[in-house]
N, C-alpha and C positions, 0 to 999 in steps of 0.2 A: 518839163517845159522846154520847148524847142523854139529858138528864135534865130532868124538869119542862118538857117541850116546848121545850127550848133545846138547840141543838147546841153542846156544850161543847168538843168536839175532833173533828178529822178527820185521819186519817192514811191513807196508802196506800203500798203496797210492790209493786213490780213492774217489769218491763221492757217498754217500749212505745216507739212512735215519738215524735218530739219534740212533735208536735201533741197527742197523747194525754197525754203527761207534763206539758206546759206547761198545757194546759187544766185538767187535774185538780188541779195545784198551785195555779193561780189560784182555782179553785172552792173548794179547801180553805180558803184564807185568807179568801175572800169570805164563806163561809157560817159560819165559826167565830164563835160568840157570838150568832148569829141565832136567833130563834124559828122554830118549824116553819112558821108562816104566812109569815114574812118569807122564809125559805129557799125555800118553794114559789113565791112570787112572783118571786124572782130566777131560779129554775130555769125557770119558765114564760117569762120574758122572754129568757133565754138561748136556749132552743129556738126562740122566735119569731125572734130575730136570725139564728140559723143557717138557719132556713127562709126567710129573706128577707122576713119580715113586720115589722110595726111593733113597736118595743120601746122601753123606757126606758133610754137610754144611761147616765144618771146612776146608775140602780139597779145596772147591771152593772159599774160602775167599770172596773177593769183588764181584765175579761173581754171588753170590746169589741174587744180586739186580735184576736179570733177572727172578726170580722164578715165577712171575705171567704171563710171556709172553706166556706160554703154554695155558693159558686160552683164548688167542686171536689168533685163528688159522691163521689169516692173517698176524701175526707178527712172527710166528715161523721161517719162512725162514730168516727173517731179523736178528733174534737173533742167528741163527746157521750158517750163510753163511761163516763167518770167521773161525769158528771152523771146518767146513767141509773142508775148504781150507787147514788148517794146517794138518788135518788128511791125506789128499792126499799128501802133501809135505813130511810128515813123512814116508808114505808108499813108496814114490819114493826114499827116502834116504836109505832105507834098502836093 
């Protein structure tokens, strides 16, 4: 739920692997209450971390637990599927 450029609530329902579920759960808690600009910055840093690029560890808080996923190419999609979904939802809300 996005209102006045603030993510008021995030929920997801589905069955997925542990990495996808954990990553999306962490993302949901991290982005809740953030402005769209703050959320986009966090999402950008998350993708940078997964891609092995420079990122702000403090900004990602608990999501840094996924920092080694990028070393396992077959798990990158798992760790980013929820993040890509919220990106699309943010774009649709604008």
